[in-house]
N, C-alpha and C positions, 0 to 999 in steps of 0.2 A: 170734547174733542180738542186736540192741540194741533195747530198747523204751523209749520215753519216754511216760509217761502224763500227759496234759495236765490231768487232773482232780486227781490226787494230787501231781503235779509230781515223781514218782519216776522215776529212770532205772534200768534193770536190764539186765544181760547174762545171757542164757540159753544154756546149753550142754547137750547130751545126752552123757553119758559113762557107759559101762558100763550102759546101760539106765536111767539115772537123770537127772532134770533137775537141773542145777546153776544156781542163780540167784544172781547177785552184785548186791547193792544197796549203794550207798555208805552207810556208817553214819549220816552226818549226815542224809541224806534219810530213811532208815528210822526213826530215832529221832525225827525231826521230824514223823512221821506217826502220829497217835494210833491209827488203825485197825491199822496195821502193828505198833505196839508191843503192842497187845492180842493180836494174832495170835501174836506171839513169846511173850508171857506165857502164853497158853493152851497153846502147844506145850511150853513148859518145864514147866508144871504137869502136863500129860499124861505127859511123860517121867518126872517124879518119881513120879506115881501108878502108872505101869506097873511100877515097881520096888518099890512098897510091899508090905510083908508084913502090913499091918494088915487085920484082918477087917472085913467089912461091919458087924458089930455094934459094933466099936470105933469105926469111923468115924461111925456113927449116934449113938453116945453122945457123942462129942466135938462133933459138929454141934449136938446138942441143948444141950449145955453152953454152946457159943459163942452160940447163940440166946438162952438164958436170960441170959447175961452182957450181951449187947448190948441186950436189952430192959430189963434193970435199969439200964443206963447211959443209955439213950436214951428211956425211957418218958415222962418228964416233957417233954422237948423235943418228942417226936413228938405227944403229946396236946395240948400247947400250940399246936403248928402247926395242928392240926385245928380248934381253937376260934377261930382268927383269921378 
């Protein structure tokens, strides 16, 4: 089956093989579409996370550390933006 989406301008070929959908999308079209790129990035992140051996506590610790670092780097810029 061939699908052409007039909204995203992406064309795709869809096959069912061994009980699975196989979707083929030309790379140029896929990477030119921001929503599709985000979808691929999310899938890649979920794949990495699924193999992670990090504990929930370790993840929470690093998330808090990243938040503190980001706030330290962006506090002045953020607060300046609120005052405009």
